[in-house]
C-alpha positions as CSV (number, residue, x, y, z in Angstrom):
1,X,111.1,-120.0,110.4
2,X,113.5,-121.8,112.9
3,X,111.2,-119.7,116.1
4,X,108.1,-121.2,114.7
5,X,109.5,-124.5,114.8
6,X,110.4,-124.4,118.3
7,X,107.0,-122.9,119.4
8,X,105.4,-126.1,117.8
9,X,107.7,-128.1,119.4
10,X,107.1,-126.5,122.8
11,X,103.4,-126.7,122.7
12,X,103.6,-130.1,121.5
13,X,105.9,-131.3,124.7
14,X,103.2,-128.6,127.0
15,X,100.6,-131.5,125.5
16,X,102.6,-134.7,125.8
17,X,103.3,-134.1,129.3
18,X,100.0,-133.3,130.3
19,X,99.1,-137.2,128.6
20,X,101.9,-138.6,130.5
21,X,101.3,-137.1,133.8
22,X,98.0,-139.0,133.5
23,X,99.4,-142.4,132.9
24,X,102.7,-142.3,134.6
25,X,103.1,-141.5,138.2
26,X,105.6,-138.6,139.2
27,X,107.6,-137.8,141.7
28,X,107.1,-134.9,144.1
29,X,109.9,-132.8,143.4
30,X,108.9,-132.8,139.8
31,X,105.2,-132.3,140.5
32,X,106.3,-129.0,142.4
33,X,108.1,-127.9,139.3
34,X,105.3,-128.5,136.7
35,X,102.7,-126.8,139.7
36,X,104.9,-123.5,139.9
37,X,104.9,-123.5,135.9
38,X,101.0,-124.3,135.7
39,X,100.8,-120.9,138.0
40,X,103.0,-119.1,136.0
41,X,101.0,-120.0,132.6
42,X,97.9,-118.7,134.6
43,X,99.2,-115.0,135.5
44,X,100.8,-115.1,131.8
45,X,97.7,-115.8,130.2
46,X,95.5,-112.8,132.5
47,X,98.1,-110.4,132.3
48,X,98.2,-110.8,128.3
49,X,94.3,-110.7,128.5
50,X,94.4,-107.4,130.4
51,X,96.8,-105.6,128.2
52,X,95.7,-106.8,124.4
53,X,94.6,-104.0,122.8
54,X,92.0,-105.6,121.0
55,X,89.8,-109.2,121.8
56,X,91.4,-110.5,118.0
57,X,95.1,-110.2,119.6
58,X,94.6,-113.2,121.4
59,X,92.2,-115.2,119.0
60,X,93.8,-118.2,119.7
61,X,91.9,-117.6,123.5
62,X,89.6,-120.6,123.2
63,X,92.7,-123.6,122.3
64,X,94.6,-121.9,124.9
65,X,92.0,-122.3,127.2
66,X,91.7,-126.0,126.5
67,X,95.7,-127.2,126.6
68,X,95.5,-125.0,130.1
69,X,92.9,-127.4,131.0
70,X,94.1,-130.6,130.3
71,X,97.2,-129.5,131.7
72,X,95.7,-128.8,134.9
73,X,93.7,-132.0,135.3
74,X,96.7,-134.2,134.4
75,X,98.4,-132.0,137.7
76,X,95.2,-132.6,139.7
77,X,95.1,-136.9,138.7
78,X,99.2,-136.8,139.5
79,X,99.0,-135.3,142.9
80,X,95.7,-137.1,143.6
81,X,97.8,-140.3,142.8
82,X,100.4,-138.9,145.1
83,X,98.1,-138.4,148.4
84,X,96.5,-141.9,147.8
85,X,99.5,-144.0,147.3
86,X,102.6,-142.0,149.6
87,X,100.3,-139.3,151.8
88,X,103.2,-136.9,149.9
89,X,102.1,-135.0,147.3
90,X,105.3,-132.6,147.4
91,X,106.1,-128.7,148.9
92,X,104.0,-126.6,147.2
93,X,100.5,-128.7,147.7
94,X,101.5,-128.9,151.6
95,X,102.3,-125.2,151.5
96,X,99.5,-124.1,150.0
97,X,97.2,-126.6,152.7
98,X,99.2,-125.4,155.7
99,X,99.9,-121.2,155.0
100,X,96.4,-120.4,153.2
101,X,94.5,-121.7,156.5
102,X,97.2,-120.3,158.8
103,X,97.7,-123.7,160.1
104,X,93.4,-124.3,161.2
105,X,92.2,-126.3,159.1
106,X,88.6,-124.9,159.6
107,X,90.1,-121.8,158.1
108,X,91.2,-123.2,155.2
109,X,88.1,-124.9,154.4
110,X,86.5,-121.8,154.8
111,X,88.6,-120.6,152.5
112,X,88.8,-123.4,149.7
113,X,84.8,-123.0,149.7
114,X,84.9,-119.4,149.0
115,X,86.9,-119.9,146.3
116,X,85.0,-122.4,144.5
117,X,82.1,-120.2,145.0
118,X,83.2,-117.2,143.8
119,X,84.6,-119.1,140.7
120,X,81.2,-121.1,140.1
121,X,78.7,-118.3,141.3
122,X,80.1,-114.9,139.7
123,X,83.1,-115.2,137.5
124,X,82.2,-118.7,135.6
125,X,78.3,-117.6,135.5
126,X,79.0,-113.7,134.6
127,X,82.0,-114.7,131.6
128,X,79.6,-117.9,130.3
129,X,76.5,-114.9,129.8
130,X,78.7,-112.5,128.5
131,X,80.2,-114.6,126.2
132,X,76.8,-116.0,124.7
133,X,75.2,-112.6,124.3
134,X,78.8,-111.0,123.2
135,X,78.8,-114.2,120.0
136,X,74.8,-113.6,119.4
137,X,75.3,-110.0,118.8
138,X,78.6,-110.3,117.0
139,X,76.6,-112.9,114.7
140,X,73.7,-111.1,114.0
141,X,75.3,-107.8,113.6
142,X,77.5,-109.2,110.8
143,X,74.9,-108.9,108.0
144,X,74.9,-104.9,108.7
145,X,78.8,-104.5,109.1
146,X,79.2,-105.9,106.0
147,X,76.6,-103.5,103.9
148,X,78.4,-100.8,105.8
149,X,81.6,-101.9,104.4
150,X,80.0,-102.2,100.8
151,X,78.7,-98.4,101.5
152,X,81.8,-97.5,102.6
153,X,83.6,-98.9,99.3
154,X,81.1,-97.4,97.1
155,X,81.4,-93.8,98.2
156,X,85.4,-94.0,98.0
157,X,85.8,-93.8,101.9
158,X,87.9,-96.6,101.8
159,X,90.0,-99.1,99.0
160,X,89.1,-102.2,98.0
161,X,92.5,-103.6,100.0
162,X,90.6,-101.8,103.4
163,X,87.5,-103.7,102.2
164,X,89.0,-106.8,102.1
165,X,91.0,-106.4,105.3
166,X,87.6,-105.2,107.3
167,X,86.0,-108.0,105.8
168,X,88.4,-110.5,107.3
169,X,88.4,-108.7,110.6
170,X,84.2,-108.7,110.8
171,X,84.9,-112.7,110.1
172,X,87.6,-113.5,112.5
173,X,85.7,-111.9,115.1
174,X,82.6,-113.5,114.7
175,X,84.4,-116.9,114.4
176,X,86.4,-115.6,117.7
177,X,83.3,-114.7,119.5
178,X,81.6,-118.3,118.2
179,X,84.5,-120.2,119.7
180,X,84.5,-118.5,122.8
181,X,80.7,-119.2,123.7
182,X,81.7,-123.0,123.6
183,X,85.3,-122.3,125.4
184,X,83.8,-121.1,128.3
185,X,82.0,-124.4,128.8
186,X,85.8,-125.7,129.5
187,X,86.5,-123.4,132.6
188,X,83.3,-124.2,134.0
189,X,83.6,-127.9,133.7
190,X,87.5,-127.8,134.9
191,X,86.0,-125.7,138.1
192,X,83.6,-129.0,138.4
193,X,86.2,-131.5,137.9
194,X,88.5,-130.0,140.6
195,X,85.5,-130.2,143.4
196,X,84.6,-134.0,142.5
197,X,88.8,-134.5,142.8
198,X,89.2,-132.7,146.6
199,X,86.2,-134.9,147.5
200,X,87.9,-138.1,146.4
201,X,91.4,-137.2,147.7
202,X,89.3,-136.3,151.4
203,X,87.6,-139.6,151.4
204,X,89.7,-141.8,149.6
205,X,92.6,-140.3,151.5
206,X,91.6,-141.1,154.7
207,X,90.6,-144.6,154.3
208,X,93.7,-145.0,152.4
209,X,95.6,-143.4,155.9
210,X,93.4,-145.8,158.0
211,X,93.6,-148.9,156.1
212,X,97.3,-148.8,154.8
213,X,99.4,-146.6,157.3
214,X,97.6,-147.8,160.6
215,X,96.1,-143.7,161.1
216,X,93.4,-143.4,163.7
217,X,90.8,-141.4,161.7
218,X,91.3,-138.2,163.5
219,X,94.8,-138.7,162.5
220,X,93.5,-139.4,158.8
221,X,91.6,-136.5,158.3
222,X,94.2,-134.4,159.8
223,X,96.6,-135.3,157.2
224,X,94.9,-135.5,154.6
225,X,92.9,-132.8,155.0
226,X,95.4,-130.2,154.7
227,X,96.7,-132.4,151.7
228,X,93.0,-132.0,149.6
229,X,92.7,-128.3,151.0
230,X,96.7,-127.7,149.3
231,X,96.0,-129.7,146.4
232,X,92.4,-128.2,145.7
233,X,93.9,-124.5,146.1
234,X,97.1,-124.8,144.0
235,X,94.7,-126.3,141.2
236,X,91.7,-124.1,142.0
237,X,93.9,-120.4,141.8
238,X,95.4,-120.8,138.2
239,X,91.5,-122.0,137.5
240,X,90.5,-118.7,138.9
241,X,92.9,-116.5,137.1
242,X,92.0,-118.4,134.1
243,X,88.0,-118.0,134.5
244,X,89.2,-114.3,134.8
245,X,91.3,-113.7,132.1
246,X,88.0,-115.2,129.9
247,X,85.9,-112.9,132.1
248,X,88.3,-110.0,131.0
249,X,88.4,-110.5,127.2
250,X,84.7,-110.8,127.0
251,X,83.4,-108.1,128.7
252,X,86.5,-105.7,126.8
253,X,84.3,-102.5,125.5
254,X,86.9,-100.9,124.0
255,X,88.6,-102.8,120.9
256,X,91.7,-100.6,120.1
257,X,92.3,-99.3,123.7
258,X,94.6,-100.1,126.2
259,X,92.9,-101.7,129.4
260,X,94.6,-99.7,131.9
261,X,94.4,-96.4,130.5
262,X,91.1,-96.7,130.0
263,X,90.0,-97.7,132.9
264,X,91.6,-95.9,135.1
265,X,90.4,-92.9,133.0
266,X,86.8,-93.5,132.9
267,X,87.1,-94.1,136.8
268,X,89.0,-91.3,137.8
269,X,88.6,-89.0,135.0
270,X,85.8,-86.7,135.3
271,X,87.1,-84.0,138.3
272,X,83.1,-83.5,139.6
273,X,82.6,-87.6,140.3
274,X,86.1,-87.1,142.5
275,X,84.5,-84.0,144.5
276,X,81.4,-85.3,144.9
277,X,82.8,-88.7,146.1
278,X,85.6,-86.6,148.3
279,X,82.6,-84.5,150.4
280,X,80.9,-87.8,151.0
281,X,83.8,-89.3,152.6
282,X,84.9,-86.4,154.7
283,X,80.6,-86.0,156.0
284,X,80.8,-90.0,156.7
285,X,83.9,-89.3,158.6
286,X,82.4,-86.1,160.5
287,X,79.0,-87.1,161.2
288,X,79.0,-90.5,161.9
289,X,81.1,-92.7,164.3
290,X,83.2,-93.9,161.5
291,X,87.2,-93.7,161.7
292,X,87.3,-89.9,161.6
293,X,91.4,-89.5,160.1
294,X,90.7,-92.3,157.8
295,X,87.3,-91.2,156.2
296,X,88.5,-87.6,156.4
297,X,92.1,-88.7,154.3
298,X,90.2,-90.3,151.9
299,X,88.3,-87.5,151.3
300,X,90.9,-85.1,151.3
301,X,93.0,-87.1,148.7
302,X,90.0,-87.6,146.4
303,X,89.5,-83.8,145.9
304,X,93.2,-83.3,145.7
305,X,93.3,-85.9,142.5
306,X,90.1,-84.2,141.5
307,X,91.7,-80.6,141.5
308,X,94.7,-82.0,139.7
309,X,92.8,-83.9,137.0
310,X,91.0,-80.9,136.0
311,X,93.7,-78.7,135.9
312,X,95.6,-81.5,133.8
313,X,92.3,-81.3,131.4
314,X,92.4,-77.3,131.7
315,X,96.2,-77.3,130.6
316,X,95.0,-80.2,127.6
317,X,92.4,-77.9,126.2
318,X,94.7,-74.7,125.9
319,X,97.5,-77.3,124.1
320,X,94.7,-78.5,121.9
321,X,93.5,-75.2,121.3
322,X,97.5,-74.0,120.5
323,X,98.2,-77.0,118.5
324,X,94.8,-76.1,115.9
325,X,95.7,-72.7,115.3
326,X,99.4,-73.2,114.7
327,X,98.3,-75.8,112.4
328,X,96.0,-73.8,110.5
329,X,98.4,-71.1,110.6
330,X,101.2,-73.9,109.5
331,X,98.6,-74.5,106.8
332,X,98.0,-71.0,105.5
333,X,101.8,-70.9,105.0
334,X,102.2,-73.8,103.1
335,X,102.3,-74.1,99.1
336,X,99.2,-75.0,98.1
337,X,98.5,-78.9,97.1
338,X,96.9,-79.7,94.1
339,X,98.1,-83.6,93.8
340,X,94.7,-84.4,95.4
341,X,92.9,-82.4,92.9
342,X,94.3,-84.4,89.9
343,X,92.5,-87.7,90.4
344,X,89.5,-88.0,88.4
345,X,86.6,-90.3,89.5
346,X,85.9,-92.8,86.8
347,X,82.2,-92.6,87.8
348,X,80.3,-90.0,89.6
349,X,76.6,-89.3,91.0
350,X,76.7,-86.0,91.9
351,X,73.1,-84.7,93.2
352,X,70.9,-81.5,95.0
353,X,70.1,-81.4,98.9
354,X,67.1,-82.3,98.1
355,X,68.2,-85.9,97.0
356,X,70.2,-86.5,100.3
357,X,67.7,-88.6,102.0
358,X,67.6,-91.3,99.6
359,X,71.5,-91.8,99.9
360,X,71.4,-91.2,103.3
361,X,71.2,-94.7,105.6
362,X,70.4,-92.8,108.5
363,X,67.2,-91.0,107.0
364,X,65.8,-94.6,105.7
365,X,67.8,-94.3,101.9
366,X,68.5,-97.3,100.1
367,X,70.9,-95.7,97.1
368,X,73.8,-96.7,98.4
369,X,72.6,-100.3,98.7
370,X,71.4,-100.1,95.2
371,X,74.9,-98.8,94.0
372,X,76.4,-102.0,95.4
373,X,73.6,-103.9,93.4
374,X,74.5,-102.4,90.2
375,X,78.1,-103.3,90.5
376,X,77.3,-106.9,90.8
377,X,74.5,-106.7,88.0
378,X,77.2,-105.3,85.6
379,X,79.7,-107.8,86.7
380,X,77.3,-110.8,86.5
381,X,75.6,-109.3,82.9
382,X,79.1,-108.4,81.3
383,X,81.7,-110.2,83.2
384,X,84.0,-106.9,84.3
385,X,84.0,-104.9,87.5
386,X,82.8,-101.4,87.6
387,X,84.9,-98.9,89.3
388,X,84.1,-97.4,92.7
389,X,81.1,-95.0,91.7
390,X,81.9,-91.6,93.7
391,X,78.6,-90.1,95.3
392,X,78.4,-86.6,96.4
393,X,76.2,-84.0,96.9
394,X,76.3,-80.5,95.0
395,X,74.9,-77.4,96.2
396,X,74.9,-76.0,92.9
397,X,72.5,-78.4,91.3
398,X,69.0,-78.1,91.8
399,X,67.2,-79.4,94.9
400,X,65.9,-82.6,93.1
401,X,68.4,-82.8,90.4
402,X,71.3,-85.4,90.1
403,X,73.7,-85.5,87.2
404,X,76.4,-88.5,86.0
405,X,79.6,-88.0,85.0
406,X,82.3,-90.1,84.0
407,X,86.2,-89.3,84.3
408,X,84.7,-85.9,85.5
409,X,82.6,-85.2,82.5
410,X,78.9,-84.4,82.4
411,X,77.2,-87.4,80.4
412,X,73.6,-87.6,81.1
413,X,71.4,-85.5,84.0
414,X,67.8,-86.4,85.5
415,X,65.6,-85.0,87.6
416,X,62.7,-86.6,90.1
417,X,59.9,-85.5,92.9
418,X,61.0,-86.1,96.3
419,X,58.0,-88.8,97.9
420,X,56.3,-89.3,94.3
421,X,56.5,-92.1,92.0
422,X,57.0,-92.6,88.0
423,X,54.5,-93.9,86.3
424,X,54.8,-95.0,82.6
425,X,52.2,-96.2,80.0
426,X,53.6,-99.7,78.3
427,X,51.0,-99.0,75.3
428,X,48.3,-100.4,76.7
429,X,46.4,-98.5,79.2
430,X,43.3,-97.0,78.0
431,X,42.2,-94.8,81.3
432,X,44.9,-92.2,81.4
433,X,45.9,-90.8,85.3
434,X,46.4,-87.2,86.0
435,X,49.9,-86.2,87.2
436,X,52.8,-84.0,86.3
437,X,54.2,-84.9,82.9
438,X,57.8,-85.6,82.6
439,X,60.3,-88.0,80.6
440,X,61.9,-90.7,82.1
441,X,65.9,-90.2,82.0
442,X,67.3,-93.2,80.9
443,X,65.2,-94.0,77.9
444,X,63.6,-90.6,77.6
445,X,60.5,-92.3,77.5
446,X,57.0,-89.9,78.5
447,X,55.9,-90.6,82.0
448,X,54.1,-89.1,84.7
449,X,54.4,-87.7,88.6
450,X,51.9,-89.1,90.6
451,X,51.6,-89.0,94.7
452,X,51.7,-92.0,97.0
453,X,47.8,-92.0,97.2
454,X,47.6,-92.6,93.3
455,X,50.0,-95.3,93.1
456,X,47.6,-98.4,93.7
457,X,45.2,-96.9,91.2
458,X,48.0,-96.7,88.6
459,X,49.3,-100.1,89.1
460,X,45.6,-101.7,88.9
461,X,45.4,-99.6,85.3
462,X,48.3,-101.0,84.2
463,X,50.7,-98.4,84.6
464,X,54.6,-99.1,85.3
465,X,55.2,-97.5,88.5
466,X,58.8,-96.8,89.8
467,X,60.1,-95.2,92.8
468,X,62.8,-92.2,93.2
469,X,65.7,-94.6,94.0
470,X,65.0,-97.0,91.2
471,X,64.8,-94.1,88.7
472,X,68.4,-93.2,89.4
473,X,69.5,-96.3,89.9
474,X,68.4,-97.4,86.7
475,X,69.4,-94.3,84.8
476,X,72.9,-94.9,86.3
477,X,72.9,-98.7,85.2
478,X,72.1,-97.4,81.3
479,X,74.8,-95.0,81.6
480,X,77.7,-97.6,82.9
481,X,76.3,-99.8,79.9
482,X,77.0,-97.4,77.6
483,X,80.4,-96.2,78.6
484,X,81.7,-99.7,80.2
485,X,84.1,-100.2,77.3
486,X,85.9,-96.9,78.1
487,X,86.2,-97.3,82.0
488,X,87.6,-100.7,81.0
489,X,91.8,-100.1,81.9
490,X,94.7,-102.1,81.5
491,X,94.7,-102.4,85.6
492,X,91.7,-104.1,85.1
493,X,92.4,-106.4,82.0
494,X,95.5,-107.5,83.9
495,X,93.0,-108.3,87.1
496,X,91.3,-110.3,84.9
497,X,94.4,-112.3,83.6
498,X,95.7,-112.9,87.1
499,X,91.9,-114.5,87.9
500,X,92.2,-116.6,84.8
501,X,95.8,-117.4,85.3
502,X,95.1,-119.4,88.6
503,X,92.9,-121.9,86.8
504,X,94.4,-121.8,83.5
505,X,98.0,-120.8,83.9
506,X,99.2,-122.3,80.8
507,X,96.7,-120.6,78.5
508,X,97.6,-117.5,79.7
509,X,101.6,-117.7,79.6
510,X,101.3,-119.0,75.8
511,X,98.9,-116.1,74.9
512,X,100.4,-113.3,77.4
513,X,102.7,-111.4,76.3
514,X,104.6,-113.9,73.9
515,X,101.7,-113.4,71.2
516,X,99.3,-110.2,72.3
517,X,100.3,-107.5,74.6
518,X,97.9,-106.2,77.7
519,X,97.1,-103.1,75.7
520,X,96.0,-105.6,72.6
521,X,93.9,-107.4,74.7
522,X,92.3,-104.4,76.4
523,X,91.2,-103.5,72.7
524,X,89.3,-106.5,72.0
525,X,87.6,-106.9,75.3
526,X,86.9,-102.8,74.9
527,X,85.4,-103.8,71.1
528,X,83.2,-106.5,72.8
529,X,82.3,-104.2,75.7
530,X,81.4,-101.5,73.0
531,X,78.3,-104.2,71.5
532,X,76.8,-105.2,74.9
533,X,78.7,-108.8,74.4
534,X,79.4,-110.0,77.6
535,X,83.4,-111.1,78.6
536,X,82.7,-113.3,81.4
537,X,83.8,-116.3,79.4
538,X,87.1,-115.4,79.4
539,X,88.0,-118.7,79.0
540,X,86.8,-118.6,75.3
541,X,88.1,-115.5,74.4
542,X,91.6,-116.2,75.4
543,X,91.6,-120.0,73.8
544,X,90.2,-117.9,70.3
545,X,92.8,-115.0,70.9
546,X,95.9,-117.9,71.6
547,X,94.1,-119.5,68.0
548,X,94.5,-116.8,65.9
549,X,96.7,-114.4,66.9
550,X,100.2,-116.1,65.5
551,X,98.4,-115.3,62.1
552,X,97.5,-111.2,63.0
553,X,97.6,-108.9,65.7
554,X,94.8,-106.7,64.3
555,X,92.7,-106.3,66.8
556,X,89.3,-105.6,64.6
557,X,90.0,-108.8,63.3
558,X,90.6,-110.8,66.3
559,X,87.7,-109.6,68.2
560,X,85.2,-110.9,65.0
561,X,87.0,-114.5,65.8
562,X,86.3,-114.1,69.2
563,X,82.6,-112.8,68.4
564,X,82.4,-115.9,66.2
565,X,83.5,-118.2,69.0
566,X,80.8,-116.5,71.5
567,X,78.0,-117.1,68.8
568,X,76.3,-119.1,71.2
569,X,76.0,-116.4,74.2
570,X,75.3,-113.5,70.9
571,X,72.5,-115.8,69.7
572,X,71.2,-115.9,73.5
573,X,71.2,-112.4,73.9
574,X,69.6,-110.9,70.4
575,X,67.7,-114.0,69.3
576,X,64.9,-115.7,71.5
577,X,64.8,-119.4,71.4
578,X,61.4,-120.8,69.5
579,X,60.9,-117.8,68.1
580,X,61.4,-116.1,64.4
581,X,63.1,-113.3,64.6
582,X,62.7,-110.1,62.1
583,X,65.9,-108.8,60.9
584,X,67.2,-106.4,58.4
585,X,69.8,-107.8,55.6
586,X,72.4,-105.9,53.9
587,X,72.7,-105.8,49.6
588,X,75.9,-108.0,48.3
589,X,76.5,-105.2,46.0
590,X,76.8,-103.0,49.4
591,X,78.9,-105.3,51.2
592,X,81.5,-105.5,47.9
593,X,81.3,-101.6,47.8
594,X,82.5,-100.9,51.7
595,X,84.8,-104.1,51.6
596,X,86.6,-101.6,47.9
597,X,86.5,-99.0,50.4
598,X,88.8,-100.0,53.2
599,X,92.3,-99.1,53.7
600,X,94.5,-100.9,55.9
601,X,97.0,-98.7,57.7
602,X,99.5,-99.3,60.5
603,X,96.9,-97.6,62.7
604,X,94.3,-99.9,61.8
605,X,91.7,-99.9,58.9
606,X,89.5,-97.0,57.8
607,X,86.7,-96.7,55.0
608,X,87.1,-94.0,52.3
609,X,83.6,-94.0,51.3
610,X,82.0,-91.0,49.3
611,X,79.8,-88.8,51.8
612,X,77.2,-89.2,49.4
613,X,77.1,-92.8,49.3
614,X,77.4,-93.0,53.2
615,X,74.3,-90.3,53.6
616,X,72.3,-93.1,51.0
617,X,73.1,-95.7,53.5
618,X,72.2,-94.1,56.4
619,X,69.1,-93.2,54.9
620,X,68.5,-96.6,53.6
621,X,69.3,-98.0,57.4
622,X,67.0,-95.6,58.9
623,X,64.2,-96.5,56.7
624,X,64.4,-100.3,57.2
625,X,65.1,-100.3,60.8
626,X,61.7,-98.4,61.5
627,X,60.3,-101.5,60.2
628,X,61.6,-102.8,62.9
629,X,61.0,-100.4,65.1
630,X,57.4,-100.3,64.4
631,X,56.9,-103.7,64.9
632,X,58.3,-103.2,68.3
633,X,61.3,-105.2,67.6
634,X,65.1,-104.4,68.1
635,X,67.2,-102.9,65.1
636,X,69.1,-106.2,64.0
637,X,71.0,-106.2,60.5
638,X,73.0,-109.3,59.1
639,X,75.7,-108.8,57.2
640,X,78.6,-111.5,56.1
641,X,81.3,-111.7,58.5
642,X,83.9,-109.4,57.1
643,X,82.0,-106.7,56.5
644,X,80.6,-106.5,59.8
645,X,82.9,-104.8,61.5
646,X,83.3,-102.0,58.7
647,X,79.6,-101.4,58.7
648,X,78.9,-100.9,62.7
649,X,81.9,-98.6,62.8
650,X,79.7,-97.0,60.0
651,X,76.6,-96.5,61.2
652,X,77.7,-96.3,65.2
653,X,77.9,-92.5,65.1
654,X,74.1,-92.6,63.2
655,X,72.2,-95.8,65.1
656,X,73.9,-96.0,68.3
657,X,71.1,-99.1,69.5
658,X,71.4,-100.6,66.1
659,X,72.4,-104.2,66.5
660,X,75.1,-105.5,63.6
661,X,75.7,-109.4,63.6
662,X,77.4,-111.9,60.8
663,X,76.1,-114.8,59.7
664,X,78.9,-116.8,61.6
665,X,77.4,-115.7,65.0
666,X,74.2,-117.2,64.3
667,X,73.5,-120.5,65.7
668,X,72.4,-122.9,63.3
669,X,68.5,-123.0,65.2
670,X,68.0,-119.9,65.1
671,X,64.6,-119.1,62.4
672,X,65.6,-115.3,61.2
673,X,63.0,-113.4,58.6
674,X,64.1,-110.3,56.5
675,X,61.5,-107.4,56.2
676,X,64.1,-105.3,54.0
677,X,67.5,-105.0,52.6
678,X,70.2,-102.1,53.0
679,X,70.9,-100.6,50.1
680,X,72.7,-97.6,48.1
C-alpha cells in the first residue's frame, strides 16, 4: 500500500512538473536533466512494449502516451523560451545540434528532415491504420468470443470462474484497442507540434539574435540553426521511440509469447529458408561484381546457421519422442487414478454420431447456443441456475438417438431424423400430410417426420413444424423442469442467499442461520420448484420464512406459508385474468378424513390412509380431472390450505401433472367454476 502511494505521488509530480515548465522559466542545467530523463522514459516505454508477453500487460499504454506527450511538449516550450531569450538551451540541445550533423548544418538539417519524414509517413501513419483496424476487428469479434465462452461453459470445458475471467479479458481487450485507436492521435499531434515549434525556433531565434544581440543574419542563422536542430532532435528522437513503441504494441501478432524469441524463431527457425538465402548470397558474390568476400561470408554464415538449426530441430524431435514414450510407460506403471471417474455430472445429453452435426458449430450446428438459451430461460422462469449441461457423443447409441441423464442416470430418451422436420397436428387440421409416423418426445404426442420439401405445405395446412435441434432443446427443457428441484444443491442455495444478502443484509442475517439452516431453506425451495413455482422472488420468500420460522421449523408448513405469500404469482401462472377457470374441488368430509390420518414424527408428517380408501380417492380424482382434460383444460384441484400439501403428496405418484392449489393461494378477483368434486 505504501509503494502504491509513492507511485501515485511520482506520477502526480511528473504531470505537475510538465505544467510548471509551461509557465515558469527553468535554467539550462535543469533542462539538461529533464531532457535526459525524457529520453530514458522513452527507451523504457519502448523496451517495455517489446518484452510484454501480451498487450494487456501494457493496458495503461494510452494513458502513458498522453502523459509522455504532455511532458515532452512542456520541454519543447521550456527549450524554446531559453533559445529565444538567452540563445542558450543547455548542453544537451547544443550537443545534439552539433554532434548529429557532424558540425555541418546542412547535414544536420537533412538528418532532422529524414527523421520527421520517417515518423510522419511511415511509423505514425502505419500505427494509426493498424490501431484503427485492430480496434474495429476486436469490437466486431466480441459477440463471437462471448458465444464461444458460453459454449465452452455449457460443455464443461471451463468453469464459471474461468468463464468470468475470459469475459473480463475480452472486455479489457476491447477497451484497450478502442483507446489505442484514439491514443495514436496523440503521437501524430506531438510530431506535428514539434515541427511547428522547430519553425518558430528558427525564425524567431534569427529575429531575436539580430534584434537584441546585434548579430548579422548569417551569424544569427548559424547560431540558432544549431540550437533549433538540437532542440528538434532531442524532442523528435523520444517522440520517435514512443511512436515505435505504439507500432510494436498494436502489431504484435502473438498475445502470449515473448517478442524476441518469437521474432527470431519465425525469421531463422526454418533451415530450408536459410539454405536458399545462403546459396543466393554466394551466387551474387561469385557471378556479380559485388564484393566477393563479403557476400561469400554472409552466404556461408546462413548455410552454417541453417545446418545448426536443422540439427537442433532433429534433436528436439528425438527428445520429444523419447519423452512421449517415457510418459506413456510411466502412465502404464502408475496405479490407475479413478478419482476423476467418481464425479457425476448433474445433467448430461448424450447422442449418436448422426446428431454430431447439430452440436458442431463448424458444421453450422446451433445446439450449444440452444443449451445456453435453456439455462437463461429456466433462470427467468423459475429463478434458479441450471447446472452445467454436459454434451457428449456416444458411439454405443443409434446414430439418431439421444438420451438425457440426471446425476448419471438415464431419465429420458428420444430419436430424430436428420434433415427432416417433425410435424404435429394441433387438432384442427382437416387434410393430412404423408410422412413417417412418430411421437414427440417431450409430451408423447403423435407426429410425423416430413422432408424439407414438405415443410411449407405442412405449415400452410396448419401443422406445427419444428426442426431437430428444437425438438431436442424442448425435450431437454421439459426434463430439466421436471427434475429442477432435485438439481438444487445447498451450494446453489448459498449462492442465492449471497446474492440476496448484497441488497438485503438485515433480512438474511435475521433468517440464516439464526432461524433456519441452509438445508431447511433448500427443502422449502425444492418444494416450490417441485410444483413449478418460481423462486425468483426470493425476497418475498425469505420475508415469509422470517415471519413464521420462529413458530415452526416444519419445512412443509413453511412451504404453505410461502405459497400463500406468492399467491399473485401462482394465480397468474394457473388462472388467466378476465377468464373463468374450471377446477375440481375436494369434498369437505374427505378433507377431514385426510387430516385425521396425518401422523407427525420428527422426520415429518405422513398419511396413514387405508389402501382401499386411497384407491377410491385416486379413482375419483381420475374421473373428475378427465372432465377438465376433455375440455382442454389444465387439471386443477382446489382444497383448503391445511389439506393442500398432504393431498398433493397423496396424488403426486399417480397424477404427476395435477395442480393442487389452496383457496388462500388464489387472488380475490379470480373467477372459478367447479366442474366436479373428489370424494371417497
